[in-house]
C-alpha positions as CSV (number, residue, x, y, z in Angstrom):
1,M,-9.2,35.9,72.1
2,G,-7.4,33.2,72.9
3,H,-4.4,36.0,74.4
4,V,-3.3,36.0,78.1
5,N,-2.1,39.0,79.8
6,L,0.5,37.9,82.6
7,P,1.8,40.8,85.2
8,A,4.9,42.6,84.4
9,S,6.5,40.8,87.4
10,K,5.5,37.7,86.3
11,R,6.4,38.0,82.6
12,T,10.1,39.1,84.0
13,S,10.7,36.3,86.2
14,N,10.0,33.7,83.4
15,I,12.2,35.3,80.4
16,N,14.9,35.3,83.2
17,L,13.9,31.8,83.6
18,I,14.8,30.9,80.4
19,Y,17.8,33.4,79.7
20,N,20.0,33.5,82.4
21,P,21.8,29.7,82.0
22,R,22.8,31.0,78.1
23,Q,24.3,34.1,79.9
24,W,26.1,33.0,82.4
25,R,27.8,30.7,80.2
26,L,28.7,33.6,77.9
27,L,30.5,35.2,81.1
28,D,31.9,32.3,82.2
29,L,33.6,31.8,78.4
30,I,34.8,35.5,78.7
31,S,36.4,35.4,82.3
32,A,38.0,32.2,81.2
33,L,39.3,33.7,78.0
34,F,40.7,37.1,80.0
35,F,42.6,35.1,83.0
36,G,43.9,32.8,79.9
37,L,45.6,35.9,78.4
38,V,46.3,37.7,81.6
39,F,48.3,34.1,82.7
40,L,49.8,33.8,78.9
41,F,51.1,37.7,79.4
42,F,53.1,36.5,83.1
43,I,54.6,33.8,81.0
44,L,55.8,35.5,78.0
45,V,57.1,37.9,80.2
46,F,58.6,36.2,83.5
47,T,60.1,33.1,81.7
48,P,62.4,31.5,79.0
49,L,59.2,30.2,77.0
50,G,58.9,33.9,76.0
51,D,62.6,34.3,75.1
52,S,62.4,31.4,72.9
53,L,58.9,31.8,71.0
54,A,60.7,35.6,70.5
55,A,63.6,34.8,68.6
56,S,61.1,32.0,66.6
57,G,59.7,34.7,65.5
58,R,62.9,36.8,64.7
59,Q,64.3,33.8,62.7
60,T,60.7,33.8,60.5
61,L,61.2,37.0,59.7
62,L,64.8,37.0,59.0
63,L,64.8,33.4,56.5
64,S,61.3,35.1,54.7
65,G,63.5,37.8,53.1
66,S,60.2,39.6,52.5
67,D,61.7,43.2,54.3
68,P,64.6,43.9,51.4
69,Q,64.5,47.5,52.1
70,Q,65.2,46.5,56.4
71,R,68.0,43.8,55.3
72,I,69.2,47.5,53.3
73,R,69.6,49.4,56.1
74,L,71.0,46.8,58.6
75,V,74.1,46.6,56.1
76,A,74.3,50.3,55.7
77,A,73.8,50.8,59.9
78,I,77.1,48.0,60.5
79,E,78.8,49.4,57.9
80,A,78.2,53.5,59.1
81,G,79.7,52.1,62.8
82,Q,76.4,52.0,64.6
83,P,76.2,49.1,67.5
84,R,73.8,46.3,65.9
85,V,74.5,42.7,65.6
86,V,73.5,40.3,63.0
87,E,70.6,37.7,64.3
88,A,71.7,34.3,64.4
89,C,69.7,31.8,61.9
90,P,67.3,29.3,63.1
91,A,68.5,25.8,64.9
92,E,67.1,24.0,61.9
93,A,69.9,26.4,59.9
94,V,72.8,24.3,61.6
95,D,74.2,23.0,57.8
96,H,72.9,25.4,55.3
97,M,74.2,26.1,52.1
98,P,72.9,29.0,50.4
99,C,73.3,27.5,46.8
100,E,73.1,24.1,47.3
101,D,69.6,24.7,49.1
102,P,67.3,21.0,47.9
103,R,64.0,22.8,48.5
104,L,64.9,25.7,45.8
105,N,66.7,23.4,42.9
106,S,64.5,20.2,43.5
107,Q,62.2,22.5,41.0
108,L,65.0,23.1,38.3
109,S,65.6,20.6,35.4
110,R,67.1,17.0,36.1
111,E,68.4,17.1,32.4
112,M,72.4,16.3,33.2
113,N,71.7,16.8,36.6
114,Y,71.5,20.4,36.2
115,Y,69.0,20.6,39.3
116,R,71.9,19.4,41.5
117,E,74.8,22.2,40.3
118,R,75.0,25.2,42.6
119,H,72.2,28.0,42.2
120,C,72.5,30.9,44.5
121,P,69.5,33.1,45.2
122,M,69.5,36.7,44.8
123,L,71.4,38.9,47.4
124,E,68.4,40.8,48.6
125,S,66.2,37.8,48.9
126,T,68.5,36.0,51.2
127,P,68.4,35.7,54.9
128,L,71.2,38.3,56.9
129,C,71.9,36.0,59.9
130,L,74.4,34.1,61.2
131,V,74.5,30.3,61.4
132,P,74.5,28.8,64.7
133,P,76.7,25.3,65.6
134,P,74.4,21.9,66.1
135,K,73.0,21.6,69.8
136,G,76.5,19.8,71.4
137,Y,78.7,21.3,69.1
138,K,82.7,20.9,70.2
139,V,85.9,22.2,68.8
140,S,87.2,19.6,66.8
141,V,88.8,16.6,66.9
142,Q,92.7,18.0,65.8
143,W,94.6,16.3,63.1
144,P,96.2,13.7,62.6
145,E,93.6,12.2,64.8
146,S,90.8,13.4,63.6
147,L,91.3,11.5,59.9
148,H,90.2,8.4,61.6
149,K,87.5,9.9,64.0
150,I,85.4,12.8,64.9
151,W,82.6,14.0,67.4
152,H,79.1,12.5,66.5
153,S,77.7,15.8,68.3
154,N,79.5,17.6,65.1
155,M,77.4,16.1,62.3
156,P,74.9,13.9,64.6
157,H,73.8,12.3,60.5
158,N,73.5,8.6,60.9
159,K,72.9,8.1,57.6
160,I,76.0,7.0,55.5
161,A,76.9,4.8,58.6
162,D,73.5,3.4,58.8
163,R,73.9,2.3,54.9
164,K,77.5,1.9,54.1
165,G,79.3,0.6,58.2
166,H,79.4,-3.4,55.6
167,Q,81.8,-1.3,53.3
168,G,84.3,0.1,56.2
169,W,83.1,4.2,55.5
170,M,81.8,4.9,58.3
171,K,80.4,3.7,61.7
172,L,79.3,5.0,65.3
173,E,81.2,3.7,68.3
174,G,80.2,6.2,71.6
175,P,80.5,9.7,71.1
176,H,82.8,9.3,67.5
177,F,82.5,8.6,64.6
178,I,84.6,6.0,63.2
179,F,86.0,6.1,59.8
180,P,88.1,2.8,59.4
181,G,89.2,3.7,55.9
182,G,87.0,1.6,53.8
183,G,84.9,2.5,50.5
184,T,82.2,0.2,48.2
185,M,85.2,-0.6,45.8
186,F,87.7,-0.8,49.0
187,P,86.2,-2.5,52.0
188,D,89.6,-3.2,52.8
189,G,90.3,0.1,53.5
190,A,92.2,2.6,51.5
191,E,95.6,1.7,52.2
192,Q,95.5,-1.5,51.0
193,Y,93.5,0.3,47.4
194,I,95.9,2.5,47.2
195,E,99.0,-0.2,47.2
196,K,97.3,-2.1,44.9
197,L,97.1,1.1,42.7
198,G,101.0,1.5,42.9
199,Q,101.7,-1.7,41.0
200,Y,100.7,0.2,38.2
201,I,101.1,4.2,39.0
202,P,104.0,6.3,40.6
203,M,102.4,6.9,44.0
204,N,105.5,7.6,45.9
205,G,109.0,9.5,44.4
206,G,107.1,13.2,44.2
207,V,106.5,12.2,40.4
208,L,102.0,13.0,41.1
209,R,100.9,15.4,43.4
210,T,97.9,16.6,42.5
211,A,94.8,14.5,42.4
212,L,91.2,15.0,41.6
213,D,88.3,12.3,43.3
214,M,85.3,12.4,41.6
215,G,82.2,11.6,44.0
216,C,84.5,11.0,47.0
217,G,82.2,9.6,49.7
218,V,84.0,10.6,53.2
219,A,87.3,10.9,51.1
220,S,89.2,8.5,52.8
221,F,91.1,7.7,49.5
222,G,92.3,10.9,49.4
223,G,92.9,11.3,53.1
224,F,95.4,8.5,52.9
225,L,96.6,9.5,49.6
226,L,98.1,12.1,51.9
227,S,101.0,10.0,53.0
228,Q,102.5,10.0,49.6
229,N,102.2,13.8,49.7
230,I,99.6,13.3,47.0
231,V,97.1,16.3,48.0
232,T,93.9,15.2,46.7
233,M,91.1,17.4,45.6
234,S,87.7,15.5,46.7
235,F,84.3,16.7,45.4
236,A,80.7,15.3,45.6
237,P,77.4,17.0,45.4
238,R,74.6,17.6,48.3
239,D,72.7,14.4,47.3
240,S,70.8,11.9,49.9
241,H,73.7,10.9,51.7
242,K,73.7,15.1,52.5
243,S,77.2,15.1,54.7
244,Q,79.7,13.3,52.8
245,I,81.3,16.4,52.0
246,Q,81.0,17.6,55.8
247,F,82.4,14.5,56.7
248,A,85.2,14.7,54.7
249,L,86.1,18.2,55.5
250,E,85.5,17.8,59.5
251,R,88.3,14.8,59.1
252,G,90.8,17.5,57.6
253,I,90.9,16.0,54.3
254,P,90.8,18.8,51.5
255,A,87.2,19.0,49.5
256,F,84.6,20.6,47.9
257,V,81.2,20.2,47.0
258,A,80.6,19.9,43.5
259,M,78.2,18.5,40.7
260,L,79.4,17.4,37.1
261,G,76.4,18.6,35.2
262,T,75.8,21.0,32.7
263,R,79.0,23.2,33.2
264,R,82.7,22.9,33.8
265,L,84.1,22.2,37.6
266,P,85.7,24.8,38.5
267,F,89.3,23.7,38.0
268,P,91.8,24.9,35.8
269,A,93.2,23.3,32.9
270,F,95.5,20.3,32.8
271,G,96.2,21.0,36.8
272,F,95.2,17.3,38.1
273,D,98.2,14.5,37.9
274,L,95.1,12.0,38.7
275,V,92.1,11.8,38.2
276,H,90.0,8.6,40.4
277,C,86.7,7.9,40.3
278,S,85.6,4.6,42.7
279,R,82.0,3.8,42.0
280,C,81.2,7.4,41.5
281,L,78.3,7.0,39.3
282,I,79.5,9.5,36.4
283,P,78.3,8.2,33.0
284,F,81.3,9.0,31.0
285,T,80.4,8.8,27.8
286,A,76.8,10.0,27.9
287,Y,76.2,12.6,26.0
288,N,78.6,12.2,23.3
289,A,81.2,11.5,26.0
290,T,80.9,15.1,27.1
291,Y,82.0,14.3,30.9
292,F,85.0,12.1,29.5
293,L,86.0,15.2,27.8
294,E,85.5,17.0,30.8
295,V,87.9,14.8,32.6
296,D,90.3,15.4,30.0
297,R,90.3,18.9,30.3
298,L,91.3,18.2,33.8
299,L,94.1,15.9,33.3
300,R,97.5,16.7,32.9
301,P,98.8,15.3,30.0
302,G,101.0,12.1,31.1
303,G,98.5,11.9,33.7
304,Y,96.6,9.1,35.0
305,L,93.1,8.4,35.1
306,V,91.6,5.5,37.2
307,V,88.2,4.1,37.3
308,S,87.4,1.8,39.7
309,G,83.4,0.1,39.3
310,P,80.6,0.6,37.2
311,P,80.7,-0.2,34.2
312,V,84.3,-1.7,34.3
313,Q,83.6,-5.4,33.6
314,W,80.6,-5.2,35.2
315,P,77.6,-7.4,35.4
316,K,74.8,-6.4,32.6
317,Q,76.8,-3.3,31.6
318,D,79.1,-4.9,28.6
319,K,78.0,-1.7,26.1
320,E,79.0,0.7,29.0
321,W,82.0,-0.8,29.4
322,S,82.5,-1.3,25.3
323,D,81.8,2.2,24.9
324,L,84.0,3.6,28.2
325,Q,87.4,1.5,26.2
326,G,85.6,3.0,23.0
327,V,86.3,6.8,23.7
328,A,89.7,6.4,25.5
329,R,91.0,4.8,22.6
330,A,89.9,7.7,20.5
331,L,91.6,10.1,22.6
332,C,94.6,7.7,22.2
333,Y,94.8,6.6,25.9
334,E,97.2,4.1,26.6
335,L,95.9,1.7,28.8
336,I,97.9,0.5,31.9
337,A,96.0,-1.8,33.0
338,V,92.7,-3.9,33.6
339,D,92.8,-5.6,37.3
340,G,88.9,-6.9,38.4
341,N,86.6,-4.1,38.6
342,T,89.3,-1.6,38.1
343,V,91.0,0.1,34.8
344,I,93.8,2.6,34.8
345,W,94.6,4.7,31.8
346,K,97.7,7.2,30.7
347,K,96.6,10.2,29.1
348,P,98.8,11.3,25.8
349,A,100.8,13.7,26.7
350,G,100.3,15.8,23.1
351,D,97.4,16.5,20.1
352,L,98.9,14.1,18.1
353,C,96.0,11.7,18.7
354,L,93.3,13.7,17.1
355,P,91.8,14.8,14.4
356,N,91.1,10.8,14.0
357,Q,88.4,8.9,12.9
358,N,86.2,7.5,15.6
359,E,82.8,6.0,16.5
360,F,82.2,9.4,18.7
361,G,83.0,12.0,16.4
362,L,85.5,13.8,18.5
363,E,87.0,16.8,17.5
364,L,89.5,19.5,18.9
365,C,87.9,22.2,20.6
366,D,88.5,25.7,18.2
367,E,91.6,27.3,18.9
368,S,90.1,30.5,20.1
369,D,88.6,27.7,22.8
370,D,90.1,29.1,26.5
371,P,90.5,25.9,28.7
372,N,91.2,27.4,31.6
373,S,87.6,29.1,31.4
374,A,85.6,27.2,33.9
375,W,83.3,29.4,36.0
376,Y,79.3,29.0,34.6
377,F,81.2,27.6,31.7
378,K,79.0,25.1,29.6
379,L,80.5,21.9,29.2
380,K,82.0,21.4,25.4
381,K,81.6,18.8,23.8
382,C,85.3,19.0,21.6
383,V,88.5,17.9,22.9
384,S,90.4,20.7,25.0
385,R,94.3,21.2,23.5
386,I,96.9,20.8,24.8
387,S,99.0,23.3,22.4
388,S,96.7,25.9,23.2
389,V,98.6,25.8,26.9
390,K,102.7,27.0,26.4
391,G,104.8,25.0,29.0
392,E,106.6,22.1,30.0
393,Y,103.5,21.1,32.4
394,A,103.2,17.3,31.6
395,V,103.6,14.6,34.3
396,G,107.2,14.0,33.7
397,N,108.0,17.0,32.6
398,I,107.1,18.9,35.1
399,P,109.4,19.2,38.7
400,K,108.5,16.5,40.8
401,W,107.2,17.5,44.4
402,P,108.2,19.5,46.4
403,E,111.1,21.0,43.7
404,R,107.8,21.8,41.7
405,L,106.8,23.9,44.9
406,T,109.2,26.7,44.6
407,S,110.7,25.9,40.5
408,S,109.0,28.9,38.4
409,P,105.6,27.8,36.7
410,P,106.0,26.7,33.5
411,R,102.6,28.0,32.6
412,S,103.2,31.8,32.9
413,T,101.5,34.2,30.3
414,L,100.6,36.5,32.6
415,L,103.9,38.8,33.2
416,K,106.7,39.2,31.4
417,N,109.7,38.5,34.3
418,V,107.3,36.3,35.8
419,A,110.2,34.3,37.0
420,D,111.1,37.4,39.2
421,V,107.8,38.1,40.5
422,Y,107.2,35.0,41.2
423,E,110.6,34.3,42.7
424,A,110.1,37.7,45.0
425,D,106.4,36.9,45.6
426,T,107.9,33.7,47.4
427,R,110.0,35.5,49.6
428,R,107.5,38.0,50.4
429,W,104.9,35.7,52.2
430,V,108.0,33.8,53.5
431,R,108.2,36.9,55.8
432,R,104.8,37.7,56.2
433,V,103.9,34.3,57.7
434,A,106.9,34.0,59.6
435,H,105.5,37.7,61.2
436,Y,102.0,36.0,61.6
437,K,103.4,33.2,63.3
438,N,105.9,35.0,65.7
439,S,104.9,38.5,66.0
440,L,100.3,38.1,65.8
441,N,100.2,34.5,67.8
442,I,98.1,32.8,65.3
443,K,98.1,29.4,65.8
444,L,99.6,28.3,62.8
445,G,102.1,25.3,62.5
446,T,100.1,24.3,65.4
447,A,97.4,21.3,65.6
448,A,95.1,23.7,66.1
449,V,94.7,24.7,62.6
450,R,94.5,21.7,59.5
451,N,91.7,23.9,57.2
452,V,92.7,26.6,55.4
453,M,91.2,28.8,53.2
454,D,93.4,31.7,51.3
455,M,90.5,33.9,49.9
456,N,92.4,36.0,47.0
457,A,95.0,33.8,46.6
458,F,97.2,34.5,42.9
459,F,100.6,33.1,42.8
460,G,99.9,30.5,46.0
461,G,102.7,32.3,47.9
462,F,100.6,32.2,50.7
463,A,99.7,29.0,51.1
464,A,103.1,27.7,50.0
465,A,104.7,29.5,52.6
466,L,102.9,26.7,55.2
467,K,104.5,24.1,53.5
468,S,106.3,22.4,56.5
469,D,102.5,23.1,58.6
470,P,100.2,20.1,59.1
471,V,98.0,22.1,56.7
472,W,96.3,21.3,53.6
473,V,95.1,25.3,52.0
474,M,91.8,25.9,49.5
475,N,93.6,28.8,47.1
476,V,90.7,30.6,45.3
477,V,91.7,32.7,42.3
478,P,88.6,35.0,41.9
479,S,86.9,34.7,39.0
480,R,86.8,38.4,38.2
481,K,90.7,38.6,38.7
482,P,93.8,36.7,36.5
483,S,93.4,33.4,36.3
484,T,97.0,32.3,37.9
485,L,95.0,28.8,39.4
486,D,96.3,26.9,36.5
487,M,99.7,28.1,38.1
488,I,99.0,27.4,41.6
489,F,98.2,23.6,40.4
490,D,101.9,23.9,38.6
491,R,103.7,24.4,42.0
492,G,101.6,21.2,43.3
493,L,99.1,23.2,45.2
494,I,95.5,22.9,45.0
495,G,92.3,25.4,44.4
496,V,89.1,26.7,42.8
497,Y,87.4,29.8,40.8
498,H,85.3,32.0,42.5
499,D,82.6,35.0,42.8
500,W,82.4,36.4,46.3
501,C,79.6,38.3,45.2
502,E,78.0,34.4,45.9
503,P,78.2,32.2,48.5
504,F,81.2,29.5,48.5
505,S,80.0,25.8,47.8
506,T,80.9,24.4,51.3
507,Y,79.3,23.4,54.6
508,P,79.2,25.7,57.2
509,R,82.0,25.3,60.0
510,S,84.5,23.9,57.4
511,Y,87.9,26.2,57.9
512,D,89.8,26.8,61.1
513,L,91.3,29.8,59.6
514,I,90.6,31.7,56.8
515,H,93.0,34.3,55.0
516,V,92.5,37.4,52.5
517,T,94.6,40.2,51.2
518,G,92.8,42.8,49.7
519,I,89.4,42.2,51.1
520,E,87.5,44.7,49.3
521,S,88.7,43.9,46.1
522,L,86.8,40.5,46.2
523,I,83.5,42.7,45.9
524,K,84.7,45.6,43.7
525,D,84.1,45.0,39.8
526,P,87.8,45.3,38.3
527,A,86.6,47.6,35.2
528,S,84.4,50.5,37.3
529,G,85.4,50.5,40.5
530,K,82.0,50.0,41.9
531,S,80.5,47.6,44.5
532,R,79.0,44.6,43.3
533,C,78.3,43.5,46.9
534,N,78.9,44.5,50.2
535,L,81.4,43.7,52.9
536,V,78.4,42.9,55.8
537,D,77.6,40.2,53.5
538,L,80.8,38.8,52.8
539,M,81.9,38.6,56.3
540,V,78.9,36.8,57.1
541,E,79.4,34.1,54.3
542,I,83.3,34.3,55.7
543,D,81.6,33.6,59.3
544,R,79.7,30.5,57.8
545,M,82.5,28.7,56.3
546,L,84.5,29.0,59.6
547,R,84.8,27.1,63.1
548,P,83.7,28.2,65.9
549,E,87.1,29.5,67.5
550,G,88.7,29.7,64.5
551,T,90.9,32.7,63.0
552,V,89.9,35.4,60.0
553,I,93.3,37.3,58.8
554,V,92.6,40.2,56.3
555,R,95.1,42.6,55.1
556,D,94.2,45.5,53.7
557,T,94.4,49.5,53.8
558,P,93.7,50.9,57.1
559,E,90.4,52.6,55.6
560,V,89.0,49.1,55.1
561,I,90.6,47.6,57.7
562,D,88.2,49.8,60.1
563,K,85.5,49.3,57.8
564,V,86.4,45.4,58.5
565,A,86.6,46.1,62.5
566,R,83.8,47.6,62.5
567,V,82.0,45.1,60.7
568,A,83.4,41.9,62.9
569,H,81.8,43.4,66.3
570,A,78.6,42.7,64.2
571,V,79.2,39.2,63.6
572,R,80.6,38.6,67.2
573,W,84.1,38.5,66.2
574,K,87.2,39.3,68.7
575,P,89.0,41.6,66.0
576,T,92.4,43.4,66.9
577,I,94.6,45.3,64.7
578,Y,98.1,45.0,64.0
579,D,100.9,47.1,62.3
580,K,102.3,44.9,58.8
581,E,105.8,43.5,59.4
582,P,108.7,45.6,59.6
583,E,110.1,44.3,56.1
584,S,106.5,45.3,54.1
585,H,106.5,48.9,52.4
586,G,103.3,49.3,51.4
587,R,100.7,50.6,52.7
588,E,98.8,47.8,54.9
589,K,97.2,46.8,58.5
590,I,96.7,43.9,59.7
591,L,93.3,42.6,61.6
592,V,93.2,38.8,63.4
593,A,90.0,38.4,64.3
594,T,88.6,35.1,66.0
595,K,85.5,33.7,65.9
596,T,83.5,32.9,69.1
597,F,82.1,30.2,70.6
598,W,78.0,31.4,70.8
599,T,75.5,28.7,70.9
600,L,71.4,29.5,70.7
């Protein structure tokens, strides 16, 4: 009823007419996908794009840190001498600083700028890779020409030049960044500014030797103080300008990434003859004058404090300026001059001032407080006792430069016969450095080496032996070793405390030469003798700090030197092992390695 039966052939023909178009479209898609996959396969296998994508995938794995066991296996294989190579980090990691990573720090508390201090990730979660140079990187301009110009391609960051060019900080000219020597508070140049300070402060003649420049910008102040034989530790945090310390180091000026926030700065007590702030924007009187008290801890008795810019006679900052003067009076600082927006004070030579009645309630620290404790040490709201550190080390009492370099340090509580030990150490390093230059063909004393680090400085003998070379030396005293950094500063040298199981607070490609005696001792616990971290990570960090074609010198036992040589190959260095100098009676070998200039 109403149902029509068609012949079988007819029904099949009608069905095909209905469904064939859809089947052909599906087949076309499948065929196109198949041929597309074949085409992509040939591209990946036979063109550079495949290498690039594969490398990108490797870098993603390197940065993820998702497989700590794989990391452990790689470290073990390298230390065992297996032919492994540490991979390169991705191109965007060219300026990587593990402990100053804004992506991590931005999640932390902003109270007292805690988030801008160093915060290091756990070792097992950090990428094990070599930081590459930026595209177009060139061997750095040599000193002293580098004071005035550097290659733009080595750090192509234009932000400071765009924002501060009118103040004479820096400007872009052709392939170079040019540094006229200006600053926000001295747009006419650091030389003229220093000359003005010289009307009130003994800037020459060797009375002052060590200076601290807080919030230094591109460090022109410290750079031009070098002509007065004053060596300046310039510091600033990694902030919105991003690269100010990187520019300073590329110029060949001593500099360090740091933030005055919740902790003491990693310097010894009473080490700086001069502390300078030019629009550093540090709220010295905030938190019950805690930041001023930290400056006081760092400033040598009889030393000078210079604050230039706000709040000194600054519009709408009358209260801040009044409070700053009030704290200085409470500490019995002598007002030397107020010249425009610049104030100069002189610190008293003793503790005679406190305790006294003052509106800030400032008191002396307990006698048990060690003012030299400064590695991850919280700021204290008390005044460090000058009397807690014995010796004649005040400005005016300590020998002038350069006599103080070889005079027995006035602060010498570690050793009974310190004068004899100190003198022997000085002679030993003069012999060793002469051997480095004459027998090992290391380029010390030439324009090829400007920024130098001694990772295990002890008395600073290595740096002292370089006094006639056109170099500056960052003397690092490991935080778990005897605290000799105050003695280094008394010699007229500079440096910091550091724990070498953590990355150093500097940009990649900061140093031309890195020197270390007893490298394995840097990663071992002094009490138990057990390793707290590994040699591979330490040498990857050395590689990060070292400039391409830079030099590493390692002195240690033959067994340790063999380990270092194995790791050196894995991080793409070219190592050579030498015997110690003939006069040495120790059981040592010397490894000299060159960092190869490789690119992505």
